[in-house]
NUPA-824109 format. One record per residue (C-alpha): residue in three letters; x, y, z. Coordinates in Angstrom, 2 decimals, decimal comma, padded with zeros to 5 digits. Example, Ala and Ser with C-alpha at 12.3 -4.5 7.8 and 13.67 -1.06 7.14 Angstrom:
BEGIN
+------+---------+---------+---------+
! filo !    east !   north !      up !
+------+---------+---------+---------+
!  ALA !  012,30 ! -004,50 !  007,80 !
!  SER !  013,67 ! -001,06 !  007,14 !
+------+---------+---------+---------+
end
This chain:
BEGIN
+------+---------+---------+---------+
! filo !    east !   north !      up !
+------+---------+---------+---------+
!  UNK !  011,76 !  013,15 ! -009,10 !
!  UNK !  008,96 !  010,59 ! -009,39 !
!  UNK !  009,85 !  007,11 ! -008,17 !
!  UNK !  008,27 !  003,92 ! -009,48 !
!  UNK !  007,40 !  000,65 ! -007,76 !
!  UNK !  005,13 ! -002,36 ! -007,73 !
!  UNK !  002,55 ! -004,01 ! -005,55 !
!  UNK !  001,60 ! -007,65 ! -005,78 !
!  UNK ! -000,23 ! -010,14 ! -003,57 !
!  UNK !  002,69 ! -012,54 ! -003,20 !
!  UNK !  006,37 ! -011,57 ! -002,81 !
!  UNK !  008,52 ! -011,85 ! -005,95 !
!  UNK !  011,57 ! -014,06 ! -005,90 !
!  UNK !  015,04 ! -012,52 ! -005,63 !
!  UNK !  015,57 ! -013,18 ! -009,35 !
!  UNK !  012,29 ! -011,47 ! -010,26 !
!  UNK !  013,13 ! -008,55 ! -007,96 !
!  UNK !  016,48 ! -008,11 ! -009,72 !
!  UNK !  014,71 ! -007,94 ! -013,09 !
!  UNK !  012,16 ! -005,45 ! -011,75 !
!  UNK !  014,97 ! -003,26 ! -010,43 !
!  UNK !  016,75 ! -003,33 ! -013,78 !
!  UNK !  013,49 ! -002,24 ! -015,42 !
!  UNK !  013,41 !  000,88 ! -013,22 !
!  UNK !  011,12 ! -000,14 ! -010,34 !
!  UNK !  012,84 !  000,87 ! -007,11 !
!  UNK !  010,28 !  000,17 ! -004,37 !
!  UNK !  007,80 ! -002,55 ! -003,48 !
!  UNK !  004,64 ! -002,62 ! -001,39 !
!  UNK !  004,63 ! -005,35 !  001,27 !
!  UNK !  001,42 ! -006,85 !  002,62 !
!  UNK !  002,16 ! -007,37 !  006,30 !
!  UNK ! -001,20 ! -009,12 !  006,86 !
!  UNK ! -004,56 ! -008,31 !  008,37 !
!  UNK ! -008,03 ! -009,84 !  008,67 !
!  UNK ! -008,79 ! -009,57 !  004,95 !
!  UNK ! -005,31 ! -010,05 !  003,44 !
!  UNK ! -005,28 ! -012,31 !  000,38 !
!  UNK ! -001,86 ! -013,67 !  001,37 !
!  UNK ! -003,07 ! -014,59 !  004,85 !
!  UNK ! -003,47 ! -012,77 !  008,14 !
!  UNK !  000,27 ! -012,82 !  008,87 !
!  UNK !  001,33 ! -011,50 !  005,50 !
!  UNK !  004,64 ! -011,91 !  003,72 !
!  UNK !  007,32 ! -014,00 !  005,45 !
!  UNK !  010,24 ! -012,08 !  006,89 !
!  UNK !  012,69 ! -014,19 !  004,88 !
!  UNK !  010,92 ! -013,32 !  001,63 !
!  UNK !  011,27 ! -009,60 !  002,36 !
!  UNK !  014,94 ! -010,06 !  003,28 !
!  UNK !  015,62 ! -011,84 ! -000,02 !
!  UNK !  014,35 ! -008,96 ! -002,16 !
!  UNK !  015,53 ! -006,05 !  000,01 !
!  UNK !  018,86 ! -005,58 ! -001,85 !
!  UNK !  017,05 ! -004,92 ! -005,13 !
!  UNK !  014,48 ! -002,30 ! -004,09 !
!  UNK !  016,83 !  000,56 ! -003,41 !
!  UNK !  014,15 !  003,06 ! -002,37 !
!  UNK !  012,68 !  000,57 !  000,09 !
!  UNK !  009,23 ! -000,75 !  000,90 !
!  UNK !  005,73 !  000,43 !  001,73 !
!  UNK !  004,10 ! -001,81 !  004,38 !
!  UNK !  000,34 ! -002,28 !  003,93 !
!  UNK ! -002,18 ! -003,78 !  006,36 !
!  UNK ! -005,47 ! -005,11 !  004,96 !
!  UNK ! -007,94 ! -004,08 !  007,63 !
!  UNK ! -011,64 ! -004,62 !  008,11 !
!  UNK ! -013,79 ! -004,61 !  004,99 !
!  UNK ! -017,57 ! -004,37 !  005,11 !
!  UNK ! -019,01 ! -003,99 !  001,63 !
!  UNK ! -022,59 ! -005,31 !  001,51 !
!  UNK ! -023,13 ! -007,87 ! -001,21 !
!  UNK ! -019,44 ! -008,59 ! -001,74 !
!  UNK ! -018,60 ! -012,16 ! -000,64 !
!  UNK ! -015,85 ! -012,38 !  002,01 !
!  UNK ! -015,86 ! -008,59 !  002,31 !
!  UNK ! -019,20 ! -008,10 !  004,04 !
!  UNK ! -018,29 ! -009,18 !  007,57 !
!  UNK ! -015,86 ! -006,46 !  008,71 !
!  UNK ! -016,41 ! -004,60 !  011,99 !
!  UNK ! -016,25 ! -000,86 !  011,43 !
!  UNK ! -015,86 !  000,65 !  014,89 !
!  UNK ! -013,35 !  002,89 !  016,62 !
!  UNK ! -012,39 !  000,16 !  019,11 !
!  UNK ! -011,86 ! -002,39 !  016,32 !
!  UNK ! -009,68 !  000,15 !  014,53 !
!  UNK ! -007,52 !  000,59 !  017,65 !
!  UNK ! -007,20 ! -003,19 !  018,03 !
!  UNK ! -006,29 ! -003,67 !  014,37 !
!  UNK ! -003,78 ! -000,80 !  014,51 !
!  UNK ! -001,90 ! -002,57 !  017,30 !
!  UNK ! -001,89 ! -005,78 !  015,26 !
!  UNK ! -000,68 ! -003,85 !  012,21 !
!  UNK !  002,29 ! -002,56 !  014,21 !
!  UNK !  003,16 ! -006,08 !  015,41 !
!  UNK !  002,91 ! -007,56 !  011,91 !
!  UNK !  005,00 ! -004,77 !  010,42 !
!  UNK !  007,76 ! -005,54 !  012,89 !
!  UNK !  007,48 ! -009,25 !  012,10 !
!  UNK !  008,10 ! -008,45 !  008,42 !
!  UNK !  011,36 ! -006,72 !  009,33 !
!  UNK !  010,46 ! -003,03 !  009,63 !
!  UNK !  010,93 ! -000,75 !  012,62 !
!  UNK !  008,40 !  001,43 !  014,41 !
!  UNK !  009,14 !  004,64 !  012,49 !
!  UNK !  008,34 !  003,30 !  009,03 !
!  UNK !  005,23 !  004,36 !  007,09 !
!  UNK !  002,32 !  001,96 !  007,47 !
!  UNK ! -000,72 !  002,03 !  005,20 !
!  UNK ! -004,28 !  000,79 !  005,69 !
!  UNK ! -005,75 ! -001,02 !  002,67 !
!  UNK ! -009,42 ! -000,01 !  002,55 !
!  UNK ! -011,29 ! -001,32 ! -000,49 !
!  UNK ! -013,62 !  000,85 ! -002,56 !
!  UNK ! -017,22 !  000,53 ! -001,42 !
!  UNK ! -016,58 !  000,63 !  002,32 !
!  UNK ! -017,01 !  004,36 !  002,80 !
!  UNK ! -020,28 !  004,83 !  000,88 !
!  UNK ! -021,76 !  001,81 !  002,68 !
!  UNK ! -021,02 !  003,23 !  006,14 !
!  UNK ! -019,38 !  006,68 !  006,18 !
!  UNK ! -019,49 !  007,25 !  009,93 !
!  UNK ! -018,40 !  003,72 !  010,83 !
!  UNK ! -015,50 !  003,77 !  008,39 !
!  UNK ! -014,34 !  007,16 !  009,69 !
!  UNK ! -014,42 !  005,83 !  013,26 !
!  UNK ! -012,53 !  002,68 !  012,28 !
!  UNK ! -009,85 !  004,63 !  010,42 !
!  UNK ! -009,51 !  007,09 !  013,32 !
!  UNK ! -008,96 !  004,25 !  015,80 !
!  UNK ! -006,49 !  002,52 !  013,50 !
!  UNK ! -004,50 !  005,71 !  012,99 !
!  UNK ! -004,42 !  006,40 !  016,74 !
!  UNK ! -002,78 !  003,04 !  017,46 !
!  UNK ! -000,44 !  003,20 !  014,46 !
!  UNK !  000,68 !  006,75 !  015,23 !
!  UNK !  001,04 !  005,82 !  018,88 !
!  UNK !  003,49 !  003,09 !  017,88 !
!  UNK !  005,52 !  005,63 !  015,86 !
!  UNK !  004,35 !  005,00 !  012,29 !
!  UNK !  003,18 !  007,69 !  009,86 !
!  UNK ! -000,27 !  006,34 !  008,97 !
!  UNK ! -001,42 !  006,09 !  005,37 !
!  UNK ! -004,66 !  005,28 !  003,59 !
!  UNK ! -004,58 !  003,14 !  000,44 !
!  UNK ! -007,98 !  003,34 ! -001,21 !
!  UNK ! -010,05 !  004,75 ! -004,05 !
!  UNK ! -009,84 !  008,45 ! -004,76 !
!  UNK ! -013,40 !  009,23 ! -003,66 !
!  UNK ! -012,71 !  007,81 ! -000,20 !
!  UNK ! -009,43 !  009,75 ! -000,04 !
!  UNK ! -011,40 !  012,91 ! -000,79 !
!  UNK ! -013,52 !  012,26 !  002,32 !
!  UNK ! -010,93 !  010,79 !  004,71 !
!  UNK ! -007,54 !  011,88 !  003,42 !
!  UNK ! -007,24 !  015,17 !  005,27 !
!  UNK ! -004,00 !  015,80 !  007,21 !
!  UNK ! -005,88 !  015,93 !  010,53 !
!  UNK ! -006,73 !  012,23 !  010,12 !
!  UNK ! -004,20 !  010,67 !  007,72 !
!  UNK ! -000,47 !  011,36 !  007,35 !
!  UNK ! -000,16 !  010,18 !  003,73 !
!  UNK ! -002,40 !  008,85 !  000,98 !
!  UNK ! -002,11 !  006,20 ! -001,72 !
!  UNK ! -004,70 !  006,67 ! -004,45 !
!  UNK ! -005,86 !  003,78 ! -006,63 !
!  UNK ! -006,90 !  005,29 ! -009,97 !
!  UNK ! -005,97 !  003,17 ! -012,95 !
!  UNK ! -005,21 !  005,21 ! -016,05 !
!  UNK ! -003,59 !  002,21 ! -017,76 !
!  UNK ! -003,43 ! -001,53 ! -017,74 !
!  UNK !  000,11 ! -002,69 ! -017,09 !
!  UNK !  000,37 ! -003,80 ! -020,73 !
!  UNK ! -000,78 ! -000,41 ! -022,02 !
!  UNK !  001,64 !  001,43 ! -019,79 !
!  UNK !  004,63 ! -000,70 ! -020,77 !
!  UNK !  003,77 ! -000,32 ! -024,45 !
!  UNK !  003,66 !  003,46 ! -024,12 !
!  UNK !  006,51 !  003,90 ! -021,62 !
!  UNK !  009,00 !  001,00 ! -021,68 !
!  UNK !  011,23 !  003,09 ! -019,39 !
!  UNK !  009,05 !  004,29 ! -016,48 !
!  UNK !  011,06 !  007,48 ! -016,01 !
!  UNK !  009,84 !  008,64 ! -019,41 !
!  UNK !  006,33 !  008,67 ! -017,89 !
!  UNK !  007,25 !  010,73 ! -014,83 !
!  UNK !  005,07 !  013,69 ! -015,73 !
!  UNK !  002,12 !  011,52 ! -016,78 !
!  UNK !  001,95 !  009,58 ! -013,50 !
!  UNK !  003,37 !  012,06 ! -010,99 !
!  UNK !  001,35 !  011,58 ! -007,76 !
!  UNK !  001,96 !  015,21 ! -006,81 !
!  UNK !  000,10 !  016,41 ! -009,89 !
!  UNK ! -003,42 !  014,89 ! -009,73 !
!  UNK ! -005,25 !  015,57 ! -006,38 !
!  UNK ! -002,28 !  015,36 ! -005,04 !
!  UNK ! -001,41 !  012,05 ! -003,36 !
!  UNK !  001,77 !  010,73 ! -001,78 !
!  UNK !  001,54 !  007,57 ! -003,91 !
!  UNK ! -000,48 !  006,62 ! -006,96 !
!  UNK ! -001,46 !  003,19 ! -008,26 !
!  UNK ! -001,83 !  004,16 ! -011,91 !
!  UNK ! -001,78 !  000,77 ! -013,70 !
!  UNK ! -003,26 ! -002,61 ! -012,89 !
!  UNK ! -003,88 ! -006,04 ! -014,32 !
!  UNK ! -000,68 ! -007,25 ! -015,93 !
!  UNK !  002,63 ! -009,04 ! -015,63 !
!  UNK !  006,15 ! -007,65 ! -015,31 !
!  UNK !  009,25 ! -009,83 ! -014,95 !
!  UNK !  006,99 ! -012,84 ! -014,44 !
!  UNK !  005,11 ! -011,21 ! -011,55 !
!  UNK !  001,41 ! -010,24 ! -011,56 !
!  UNK !  001,69 ! -006,59 ! -010,57 !
!  UNK !  000,04 ! -003,23 ! -010,22 !
!  UNK !  002,31 ! -000,26 ! -010,93 !
!  UNK !  002,80 !  002,63 ! -008,53 !
!  UNK !  004,56 !  005,97 ! -008,32 !
!  UNK !  005,62 !  007,99 ! -005,28 !
!  UNK !  006,73 !  011,53 ! -004,57 !
!  UNK !  010,43 !  011,91 ! -004,00 !
!  UNK !  010,04 !  013,25 ! -000,46 !
!  UNK !  008,19 !  010,18 !  000,85 !
!  UNK !  010,44 !  008,27 !  003,27 !
!  UNK !  009,89 !  004,56 !  002,73 !
!  UNK !  010,58 !  001,59 !  004,98 !
!  UNK !  013,91 ! -000,18 !  005,08 !
!  UNK !  014,27 ! -003,84 !  005,94 !
!  UNK !  016,15 ! -003,93 !  009,25 !
!  UNK !  015,42 ! -007,19 !  011,07 !
!  UNK !  016,78 ! -010,69 !  010,44 !
+------+---------+---------+---------+
end
């Protein structure tokens, strides 16, 4: 069964999370931090995750916004794409994930923006390999959240444990107009059907329950993170 969730830059309030849950969205991506995280290097506060945990019954997907080096893109053209930097950032990602309230066995994804891989294929591969080594070494299944072209080059099981493809087939408004109940869209946005991916960001650029969100789906077998720490 396809499961549906959201990702957003800032954490929703408990009231907003309750409305999202009633609308059929059962998991939430959490930005734990990282050098290029919009919400700040240290990510979402632990207390904010605790407040919404009761409403997302399938759990959370921790995401770390790692190095970004996309020439010509302001604030994303300074990242360091090396194996050693990847190892260093992977250790930080593990620490930040724990600080958000998740244990060492939870999935942990690397947010790598489109444009990085074509700008420096070998450097990006080395960076991802170093990041995965540290993250796996800490006990996390390592994921890659990126565009589908980059997944095609880096998403093989020998490098990445799970993949999260960003391929927008809808705006959020279009999706909600066509499928007010997300379960009615299960076949249309099943992440096991396209390439396949573990997760799929299929809609972007809209508001749901007062929150600016992207919409995601996940395969039923994917074990998500549970909030465990006060």
